LOVEX-406173 format. One record per residue (C-alpha): residue number from 1; residue in three letters; x, y, z. Coordinates in pm, 1 decimal, m for minus. Example, Ala and Ser with C-alpha at 12.3 -4.5 7.8 and 13.67 -1.06 7.14 Angstrom:
% LOVEX-406173
   resi   resn          u          v          w
      1    ALA     1230.0     m450.0      780.0
      2    SER     1367.0     m106.0      714.0
END
This chain:
% LOVEX-406173
   resi   resn          u          v          w
      1    MET     8505.7    22205.9    m4545.0
      2    LEU     8504.4    22288.8    m4915.0
      3    PHE     8763.4    22544.9    m5031.0
      4    LEU     8720.9    22703.0    m5370.5
      5    PRO     8977.9    22929.6    m5543.2
      6    VAL     8897.3    23297.6    m5587.4
      7    SER     8879.9    23361.5    m5961.4
      8    VAL     8917.0    23681.6    m6158.6
      9    THR     8541.7    23714.9    m6141.9
     10    PRO     8450.9    23629.1    m5783.8
     11    VAL     8190.1    23360.3    m5733.4
     12    LEU     7959.1    23364.2    m5434.9
     13    HIS     7913.0    23011.3    m5307.5
     14    THR     7635.2    22947.9    m5058.0
     15    GLU     7560.3    22620.0    m4893.4
     16    SER     7247.3    22529.7    m4700.2
     17    CYS     7214.6    22213.7    m4501.9
     18    ASN     6996.3    22044.3    m4250.5
     19    PRO     7179.3    21930.5    m3936.4
     20    LEU     7039.9    21582.5    m4005.2
     21    GLN     7190.0    21577.1    m4352.5
     22    THR     7548.2    21474.9    m4423.8
     23    GLU     7557.6    21620.1    m4774.0
     24    PRO     7549.4    21999.5    m4811.9
     25    VAL     7330.0    22175.7    m5067.1
     26    PHE     7512.3    22428.8    m5287.3
     27    THR     7394.2    22745.9    m5457.3
     28    VAL     7642.0    22912.9    m5692.5
     29    MET     7595.4    23268.7    m5818.1
     30    GLN     7821.9    23478.9    m6039.1
     31    ILE     7888.3    23835.0    m5921.5
     32    PRO     8064.9    24119.2    m6110.4
     33    ALA     8439.7    24164.5    m6075.8
     34    GLN     8389.5    24518.6    m5943.7
     35    SER     8167.2    24402.7    m5661.0
     36    PRO     8304.1    24451.4    m5309.1
     37    LEU     8120.0    24135.9    m5194.6
     38    PRO     8336.4    23862.1    m5045.0
     39    VAL     8346.5    23499.6    m5148.5
     40    LEU     8140.2    23304.9    m4895.6
     41    LEU     8230.3    22945.0    m4828.4
     42    LEU     7997.9    22750.7    m4601.5
     43    SER     8024.2    22383.5    m4514.0
     44    CYS     7818.7    22148.8    m4308.0
     45    GLN     7929.7    21831.0    m4141.0
     46    ASN     7669.5    21657.3    m3926.1
     47    ASP     7556.3    21922.9    m3678.2
     48    ALA     7846.4    22165.2    m3733.7
     49    VAL     7816.1    22464.6    m3961.8
     50    THR     8130.1    22654.6    m4068.3
     51    LEU     8144.6    22989.7    m4244.9
     52    CYS     8452.0    23113.7    m4427.0
     53    PHE     8477.8    23453.4    m4598.6
     54    VAL     8755.5    23517.0    m4849.4
     55    PHE     8793.5    23877.9    m4954.7
     56    ARG     8945.4    23962.3    m5286.8
     57    GLN     9103.7    24304.2    m5323.3
     58    ASN     9010.7    24441.2    m5660.1
     59    THR     9307.5    24627.1    m5806.4
     60    SER     9154.9    24673.3    m6149.6
     61    VAL     8937.5    24965.8    m6046.4
     62    ARG     9092.3    25295.5    m6155.1
     63    PRO     9136.2    25551.5    m5878.0
     64    ASP     9053.0    25845.8    m6109.1
     65    LEU     9262.5    26100.6    m5920.4
     66    HIS     9175.3    26371.0    m6170.4
     67    LEU     8802.4    26306.4    m6143.0
     68    HIS     8819.5    26314.1    m5764.8
     69    TYR     9021.4    26635.9    m5781.2
     70    VAL     8761.5    26802.2    m6004.5
     71    GLN     8483.5    26692.5    m5770.6
     72    ALA     8675.3    26813.5    m5464.6
     73    CYS     8731.3    27154.6    m5625.1
     74    GLN     8361.8    27184.5    m5705.8
     75    LYS     8264.5    27083.0    m5354.8
     76    SER     8500.8    27331.8    m5187.7
     77    GLY     8447.3    27613.2    m5436.1
     78    GLN     8821.4    27621.0    m5508.9
     79    PRO     8916.6    27678.7    m5875.8
     80    GLU     9118.0    27402.0    m6036.3
     81    ASN     9492.4    27445.5    m6066.2
     82    PRO     9566.4    27338.3    m6427.4
     83    PHE     9915.9    27220.1    m6333.7
     84    VAL     9785.4    26991.6    m6057.8
     85    ALA     9504.8    26867.8    m6282.5
     86    HIS     9753.9    26778.3    m6557.7
     87    VAL     9981.0    26583.9    m6318.7
     88    LEU     9684.4    26386.4    m6184.7
     89    GLN     9562.8    26308.8    m6536.1
     90    GLU     9905.6    26167.2    m6622.5
     91    ALA     9909.3    25967.6    m6299.5
     92    ASP     9574.0    25809.7    m6385.3
     93    LYS     9730.7    25665.5    m6700.5
     94    ASN    10010.6    25499.9    m6506.0
     95    ASP     9825.9    25174.5    m6430.1
     96    GLU    10115.6    24931.3    m6426.8
     97    ILE    10336.1    25124.0    m6185.8
     98    ARG    10043.1    25229.0    m5970.4
     99    CYS     9927.2    24872.4    m5915.0
    100    THR    10271.9    24732.9    m5836.3
    101    LYS    10529.0    24968.2    m5688.2
    102    GLY    10347.4    25295.8    m5640.8
    103    ILE    10421.8    25637.8    m5789.1
    104    THR    10564.6    25978.5    m5700.6
    105    LEU    10356.2    26281.4    m5798.5
    106    LYS    10597.3    26545.9    m5926.4
    107    ILE    10425.3    26880.3    m5878.4
    108    ALA    10740.9    27091.1    m5846.7
    109    GLY    10700.6    27447.8    m5966.4
    110    ASN    11039.0    27471.5    m6145.1
    111    ASN    11208.1    27310.6    m6444.4
    112    HIS    10922.1    27324.9    m6692.0
    113    PRO    10942.6    27426.1    m7060.9
    114    VAL    10661.5    27675.8    m6999.7
    115    PRO    10560.7    27852.5    m6677.1
    116    VAL    10313.0    27665.0    m6456.8
    117    GLN    10062.8    27783.5    m6199.9
    118    ARG    10241.2    27710.5    m5875.9
    119    VAL    10062.9    27534.8    m5592.3
    120    THR     9914.2    27754.7    m5320.6
    121    ASP     9794.8    27667.5    m4970.2
    122    ASP     9436.2    27642.8    m5098.3
    123    ASP     9540.9    27417.1    m5386.3
    124    LEU     9719.0    27189.9    m5142.5
    125    GLY     9411.3    27162.9    m4921.2
    126    VAL     9208.1    27019.2    m5209.1
    127    LEU     9492.2    26794.8    m5325.2
    128    ALA     9541.8    26652.0    m4976.9
    129    SER     9174.1    26555.8    m4957.1
    130    VAL     9214.3    26361.5    m5282.8
    131    LEU     9535.7    26184.8    m5181.1
    132    ARG     9444.0    26107.7    m4821.7
    133    HIS     9353.5    25746.3    m4898.6
    134    ALA     9550.2    25696.5    m5223.4
    135    ALA     9785.3    25432.0    m5089.6
    136    PHE     9964.4    25387.9    m5423.2
    137    VAL    10101.7    25745.6    m5401.8
    138    LYS    10436.9    25686.6    m5231.1
    139    GLY    10602.9    26019.2    m5307.5
    140    LEU    10494.6    26383.5    m5330.8
    141    ASP    10722.1    26650.3    m5478.9
    142    LEU    10593.9    27001.8    m5403.1
    143    ALA    10924.3    27185.6    m5441.4
    144    TYR    10943.1    27544.6    m5567.7
    145    ASN    10583.0    27636.6    m5498.1
    146    VAL    10431.8    27910.4    m5279.8
    147    LEU    10328.6    27711.5    m4972.7
    148    THR    10332.6    27896.5    m4640.6
    149    ASP    10270.2    27799.0    m4277.8
    150    ALA     9903.2    27749.2    m4367.2
    151    GLY    10009.6    27487.7    m4622.3
    152    ALA    10239.4    27334.1    m4362.3
    153    LYS     9934.6    27283.8    m4140.1
    154    THR     9768.0    27089.0    m4422.1
    155    VAL    10087.0    26883.7    m4465.0
    156    ALA    10096.8    26807.4    m4092.4
    157    THR     9735.8    26686.4    m4091.6
    158    PHE     9800.3    26477.6    m4401.2
    159    LEU    10106.7    26311.5    m4244.7
    160    GLN     9902.3    26213.9    m3940.4
    161    GLU     9623.1    26058.9    m4147.6
    162    ASN     9825.9    25900.2    m4429.2
    163    SER    10022.1    25579.0    m4370.1
    164    SER    10170.7    25517.1    m4716.3
    165    LEU    10367.8    25831.0    m4815.0
    166    GLN    10743.7    25767.7    m4807.8
    167    TYR    10887.1    26077.3    m4976.8
    168    LEU    10793.8    26443.9    m4926.7
    169    ASN    10978.1    26730.4    m5094.6
    170    LEU    10891.9    27084.1    m4976.8
    171    MET    11217.6    27251.0    m5077.6
    172    PHE    11209.1    27623.0    m5156.2
    173    ASN    10862.5    27710.4    m5038.5
    174    ASP    10781.5    27979.4    m4780.2
    175    VAL    10738.6    27763.6    m4471.4
    176    GLY    10848.0    27938.8    m4151.4
    177    THR    10910.6    27847.4    m3790.2
    178    SER    10547.9    27776.2    m3696.5
    179    GLY    10504.2    27558.2    m4004.7
    180    ALA    10818.7    27365.3    m3915.8
    181    GLU    10679.8    27303.8    m3567.9
    182    LEU    10358.7    27157.8    m3712.3
    183    ILE    10538.8    26928.5    m3957.5
    184    ALA    10792.1    26813.0    m3698.8
    185    GLY    10506.8    26746.9    m3455.5
    186    ALA    10329.8    26529.9    m3712.0
    187    LEU    10649.1    26332.5    m3772.2
    188    HIS    10660.3    26241.0    m3404.7
    189    ARG    10372.2    26005.9    m3483.2
    190    ASN    10413.1    25932.9    m3855.2
    191    ARG    10564.0    25590.5    m3927.1
    192    SER    10576.3    25579.9    m4307.0
    193    LEU    10785.9    25877.3    m4425.5
    194    VAL    11150.3    25788.7    m4491.4
    195    HIS    11269.8    26096.4    m4686.5
    196    MET    11194.0    26461.3    m4600.5
    197    ARG    11334.2    26765.0    m4783.3
    198    MET    11298.8    27110.7    m4628.1
    199    THR    11578.2    27281.4    m4822.2
    200    GLY    11540.8    27656.6    m4866.4
    201    ASN    11252.4    27716.3    m4624.2
    202    LYS    11311.1    27988.1    m4366.0
    203    ILE    11238.1    27779.4    m4060.8
    204    GLY    11510.3    27945.1    m3851.7
    205    ASN    11696.1    27814.9    m3548.2
    206    GLN    11378.6    27735.7    m3359.9
    207    GLY    11239.7    27538.0    m3650.2
    208    GLY    11562.4    27340.5    m3671.5
    209    MET    11533.1    27254.1    m3303.3
    210    PHE    11179.7    27122.4    m3361.5
    211    PHE    11317.6    26880.8    m3621.2
    212    ALA    11604.9    26782.1    m3393.1
    213    SER    11357.8    26704.1    m3115.4
    214    MET    11144.6    26502.5    m3355.4
    215    LEU    11437.4    26282.9    m3453.8
    216    GLN    11481.3    26173.1    m3095.2
    217    SER    11149.5    25987.9    m3111.6
    218    ASN    11102.4    25914.6    m3482.7
    219    SER    11254.4    25581.1    m3582.9
    220    THR    11135.8    25573.9    m3945.4
    221    LEU    11291.8    25876.4    m4116.5
    222    GLN    11610.2    25780.9    m4300.6
    223    LYS    11686.3    26090.2    m4509.3
    224    LEU    11655.1    26448.8    m4384.4
    225    ASP    11751.2    26762.4    m4573.5
    226    LEU    11763.0    27085.9    m4373.2
    227    GLY    11997.4    27273.1    m4604.6
    228    ASP    11973.7    27649.4    m4653.4
    229    CYS    11706.6    27690.0    m4385.4
    230    ASP    11852.4    27988.6    m4191.8
    231    LEU    11958.8    27755.2    m3911.0
    232    GLU    12298.3    27895.6    m3815.0
    233    GLU    12384.2    27734.3    m3481.1
    234    THR    12133.6    27450.0    m3454.0
    235    THR    12414.7    27205.5    m3525.5
    236    VAL    12461.0    27145.6    m3152.0
    237    HIS    12098.3    27034.2    m3109.7
    238    ILE    12115.2    26810.3    m3415.5
    239    ALA    12436.4    26659.5    m3280.6
    240    LYS    12260.2    26564.6    m2958.2
    241    MET    11989.1    26399.5    m3163.8
    242    LEU    12240.7    26188.7    m3354.8
    243    LYS    12363.4    26028.1    m3034.4
    244    GLY    12031.5    25852.5    m2983.1
    245    ASN    11897.3    25818.2    m3335.5
    246    SER    11965.3    25484.8    m3504.8
    247    SER    11754.5    25517.8    m3820.9
    248    LEU    11889.8    25826.0    m4000.1
    249    VAL    12106.0    25730.4    m4298.7
    250    GLU    12146.7    26062.8    m4478.9
    251    LEU    12172.2    26415.2    m4333.2
    252    HIS    12212.8    26740.8    m4526.4
    253    LEU    12333.0    27043.7    m4329.0
    254    SER    12455.4    27267.8    m4610.2
    255    LYS    12447.7    27649.0    m4576.5
    256    HIS    12409.6    27640.5    m4197.7
    257    GLU    12675.4    27903.2    m4122.0
    258    MET    12845.0    27611.4    m3945.4
    259    LYS    13185.7    27684.1    m3797.3
    260    ASN    13453.7    27468.9    m3637.8
    261    PHE    13273.8    27455.0    m3302.3
    262    GLY    12967.0    27305.6    m3467.6
    263    VAL    13179.6    27046.1    m3651.0
    264    GLU    13345.6    26947.0    m3323.8
    265    ARG    13007.3    26888.5    m3155.5
    266    LEU    12887.0    26695.0    m3457.0
    267    CYS    13192.1    26467.5    m3458.5
    268    GLU    13155.9    26399.5    m3087.2
    269    ALA    12801.0    26280.0    m3149.5
    270    LEU    12899.7    26063.3    m3446.1
    271    TYR    13137.2    25861.1    m3229.9
    272    GLU    12819.4    25718.9    m3075.1
    273    ASN    12623.5    25687.5    m3398.8
    274    SER    12653.0    25382.9    m3625.6
    275    SER    12373.1    25441.5    m3877.2
    276    LEU    12461.7    25765.2    m4060.8
    277    ARG    12618.1    25693.5    m4399.7
    278    TYR    12593.4    26025.5    m4586.5
    279    LEU    12692.2    26355.8    m4423.1
    280    ASP    12659.4    26679.4    m4620.7
    281    LEU    12843.3    26978.2    m4468.6
    282    SER    12882.7    27177.4    m4789.5
    283    CYS    12876.3    27556.9    m4814.5
    284    ASN    12961.1    27628.6    m4451.2
    285    LYS    13245.8    27811.9    m4275.6
    286    ILE    13457.2    27511.6    m4184.4
    287    THR    13835.1    27561.1    m4188.3
    288    SER    14126.4    27322.0    m4151.4
    289    ASP    14082.4    27328.0    m3771.5
    290    GLY    13730.6    27188.3    m3812.9
    291    VAL    13847.5    26927.1    m4064.5
    292    LYS    14096.4    26805.7    m3805.0
    293    PHE    13798.6    26681.0    m3599.2
    294    LEU    13659.4    26509.9    m3909.4
    295    GLY    13995.6    26343.2    m3971.1
    296    GLU    13995.8    26201.7    m3617.6
    297    LEU    13637.6    26083.8    m3665.7
    298    LEU    13725.5    25899.5    m3987.3
    299    LYS    13996.8    25709.2    m3804.1
    300    ARG    13735.0    25547.4    m3581.1
    301    ASN    13401.9    25572.5    m3764.8
    302    GLN    13289.6    25256.7    m3944.0
    303    SER    12963.8    25375.9    m4099.9
    304    LEU    13018.6    25695.6    m4303.7
    305    VAL    13021.9    25622.7    m4675.1
    306    ILE    12987.2    25973.9    m4824.0
    307    LEU    13133.1    26301.0    m4694.8
    308    ASP    13056.3    26627.6    m4874.3
    309    LEU    13274.0    26928.5    m4782.7
    310    ASN    13211.8    27139.5    m5094.0
    311    ALA    13273.8    27513.3    m5061.0
    312    ASN    13447.8    27516.0    m4724.1
    313    ARG    13791.0    27669.7    m4666.4
    314    ILE    13978.3    27358.6    m4561.3
    315    GLU    14302.2    27440.7    m4750.7
    316    ASP    14604.6    27210.1    m4772.3
    317    ALA    14614.2    27144.5    m4398.9
    318    GLY    14256.3    27013.2    m4399.7
    319    ALA    14321.5    26799.2    m4707.2
    320    THR    14626.4    26652.8    m4529.9
    321    TYR    14420.2    26563.0    m4220.5
    322    LEU    14171.4    26379.2    m4441.1
    323    SER    14445.4    26207.0    m4639.7
    324    GLU    14617.9    26075.0    m4328.3
    325    ALA    14296.8    25922.7    m4194.2
    326    LEU    14203.6    25769.5    m4529.4
    327    THR    14551.8    25630.8    m4595.0
    328    VAL    14605.3    25446.6    m4268.4
    329    ASN    14284.2    25401.5    m4071.8
    330    ASN    13958.3    25438.6    m4260.3
    331    ARG    13828.2    25163.8    m4488.9
    332    THR    13462.7    25268.1    m4500.5
    333    LEU    13442.1    25601.5    m4683.4
    334    GLN    13367.4    25555.3    m5053.2
    335    ALA    13304.8    25912.2    m5170.9
    336    LEU    13463.7    26245.0    m5080.2
    337    SER    13386.3    26585.3    m5227.7
    338    VAL    13621.6    26880.2    m5167.7
    339    VAL    13513.9    27100.9    m5459.5
    340    SER    13613.1    27468.4    m5419.7
    341    CYS    13784.4    27420.3    m5084.6
    342    SER    14090.5    27645.1    m5139.4
    343    ILE    14323.3    27346.2    m5176.5
    344    SER    14645.4    27381.7    m5373.4
    345    GLY    14869.4    27121.7    m5536.4
    346    LYS    15019.2    26996.9    m5209.7
    347    GLY    14682.4    26901.5    m5058.5
    348    LEU    14550.4    26755.3    m5384.8
    349    THR    14858.1    26537.6    m5424.3
    350    ALA    14810.8    26411.7    m5068.6
    351    LEU    14452.7    26312.9    m5154.9
    352    SER    14564.1    26131.6    m5470.5
    353    ASN    14818.0    25936.7    m5263.5
    354    ALA    14538.7    25840.0    m5022.1
    355    ILE    14342.0    25694.8    m5314.4
    356    LYS    14642.9    25484.8    m5415.7
    357    ALA    14665.8    25341.6    m5062.7
    358    ASN    14291.6    25308.8    m4992.8
    359    MET    14110.0    25083.7    m5239.0
    360    ILE    13768.7    25154.8    m5081.7
    361    LEU    13771.8    25526.7    m5163.0
    362    SER    13639.4    25523.8    m5519.4
    363    TYR    13464.7    25859.8    m5574.6
    364    ILE    13644.7    26192.4    m5537.8
    365    TYR    13545.7    26538.6    m5661.1
    366    ILE    13812.1    26811.5    m5660.4
    367    TRP    13725.8    27076.2    m5921.1
    368    GLY    13746.5    27443.6    m5816.9
    369    ASN    14082.8    27412.9    m5641.3
    370    THR    14430.3    27519.6    m5755.9
    371    PHE    14598.2    27253.9    m5969.8
    372    ASP    14976.2    27252.9    m6011.0
    373    GLU    15175.3    27018.4    m6232.6
    374    ASP    15219.0    26753.9    m5961.0
    375    ALA    14846.6    26744.0    m5880.5
    376    CYS    14752.7    26716.4    m6248.4
    377    MET    15005.7    26439.1    m6298.4
    378    SER    14888.1    26247.0    m5989.9
    379    PHE    14521.3    26243.1    m6086.3
    380    SER    14599.8    26177.0    m6451.3
    381    GLU    14793.8    25867.1    m6347.9
    382    LEU    14508.4    25748.6    m6124.0
    383    ILE    14265.0    25767.6    m6415.5
    384    GLN    14497.2    25627.0    m6681.3
    385    MET    14602.7    25329.8    m6469.0
    386    GLY    14236.8    25247.6    m6397.7
    387    ARG    14244.7    25315.2    m6025.1
    388    LEU    13997.6    25604.7    m6062.1
    389    ASN    13702.2    25550.7    m6292.7
    390    PRO    13633.3    25856.4    m6514.5
    391    SER    13265.5    25844.3    m6410.6
    392    CYS    13365.6    25863.2    m6042.2
    393    THR    13541.9    26197.3    m6051.0
    394    ASP    13484.1    26545.3    m6192.0
    395    VAL    13813.0    26586.2    m6379.4
    396    ALA    13948.2    26440.3    m6702.9
    397    PRO    14317.5    26439.1    m6807.0
    398    TYR    14459.2    26588.6    m7125.0
    399    GLU    14798.2    26716.0    m7237.7
    400    VAL    14924.6    27052.8    m7358.4
    401    ASP    15283.1    27066.0    m7486.9
    402    GLY    15357.9    26739.2    m7313.1
    403    GLN    15230.5    26855.7    m6971.9
    404    ALA    14936.9    26695.0    m6792.0
    405    GLN    14627.9    26909.7    m6742.0
    406    LEU    14281.2    26848.1    m6596.0
    407    ALA    13944.0    26950.0    m6741.9
    408    GLU    13608.7    26961.5    m6560.4
    409    LEU    13345.0    26691.4    m6599.9
    410    SER    12975.8    26722.9    m6513.1
    411    HIS    12991.8    26469.1    m6231.2
    412    GLY    12938.7    26515.5    m5860.4
    413    LEU    12761.1    26414.4    m5543.4
    414    GLN    12478.6    26664.3    m5584.8
    415    ARG    12506.2    26774.6    m5941.7
    416    GLU    12126.7    26774.9    m5971.8
    417    TYR    12049.1    26890.4    m5620.1
    418    TYR    11833.8    27189.1    m5715.5
    419    TRP    11699.6    27072.8    m6048.8
    420    ALA    11725.6    26779.7    m6288.6
    421    PRO    11760.4    26830.4    m6666.9
    422    ARG    11484.7    26680.2    m6876.5
    423    HIS    11738.7    26561.4    m7133.0
    424    ARG    12009.9    26382.9    m6936.8
    425    VAL    12367.6    26429.4    m7059.7
    426    VAL    12537.0    26182.0    m6825.3
    427    ALA    12425.5    25867.7    m6643.8
    428    ASP    12249.4    25882.4    m6308.5
    429    SER    12543.8    25727.5    m6126.8
    430    ALA    12782.5    25989.9    m6261.9
    431    ALA    12552.6    26290.2    m6223.5
    432    ASN    12471.0    26210.3    m5862.7
    433    ALA    12691.3    25944.8    m5708.2
    434    SER    12497.8    25951.2    m5382.0
    435    LEU    12202.3    25777.8    m5546.8
    436    GLY    12414.7    25477.7    m5630.7
    437    LEU    12580.1    25457.8    m5290.7
    438    VAL    12301.7    25520.1    m5042.1
    439    ALA    11968.8    25402.8    m5182.3
    440    VAL    11690.6    25428.2    m4925.4
    441    SER    11373.0    25377.9    m5126.0
    442    GLU    11279.9    25295.2    m5484.5
    443    TYR    11048.8    25598.7    m5490.8
    444    LEU    11312.3    25859.3    m5402.5
END
């Protein structure tokens, strides 16, 4: 057998031989680099003839997403969306990233210097036909557009046919319950998506239950965001899902109208879950009674790394429950956010004492509470002695007439949750600590 290396320009090698001959006869022919033809290796030894095909994948051919989009629009009779066309043109220029790691197409309808034509259901239908076999597209950001249940049907079909997409952002569109059912149904079978954002869609309780059911069978999804989706009391169903799911790493349940009963059910489920690392319960109706269940969970849980309780009414009693668990038992939690939680100086001082005793807890966000002199002094000392890094908290110490005071910093777990500034003021790790702590995919 004669093996020849596959060069930049493939060479087609053919060999012909007579069974009576011991020496093969070679024919060598150059073929273009763009040719899909394989390299053919054929050898002859006595009366045996062996064929070997070596295929070379040609990565130098441009995909021309924009050209395909224009052609698809012409074929379907759908007018081009100039915003989509511009994003695809820019993507076509991104050769190096496309050929190595893959890219995320950012077609979000917000945060642009000038207004853009937002993506409709019809626009998405054409775009999906272009991206169906574009394996280098790993992420698709369609946030803040005008997609409805009809667009959700297109998304569901796309998720069933595509095996490369890892990130899908549909936050703040107009997807309802029926659209949620279609997308959740597609995710029963999809095995590539690892991050799904449904924030701000009005999928309702029933839609939330469809996603909870999906997570009982899906073993690929690692990040799920169901915040602000009119879910109210679907927490119980999601809690049941968490008992059997071993792949989910990050779960956002903000603005769920969640009360203490929901937190209790959630904590019961998390005793049996060892994969969840980031739990977002911000902007709910959790009081100190609900935080008591979280405190008991932290005493036994060995997987949670980030806990977000922003904008709940946990008060000093809730802060004390958390402090007790973090001081004595828990050595896993790295980040805690209690911004605007109606905590006064007593509770804040208890949290600062927990940080002194627990060297694992490194990120804490406390702005929006009531600071007294003791609380200001405690956190000032933590920062000045180097125990608390200034980039890992949202307060900075200063003095007025010899008394310690705290000022707000633009740091936080989800500082750029709804939008990201084009001209960054602070580092990624400070603006959104969760990215540094729980990285799931390079495309997200």
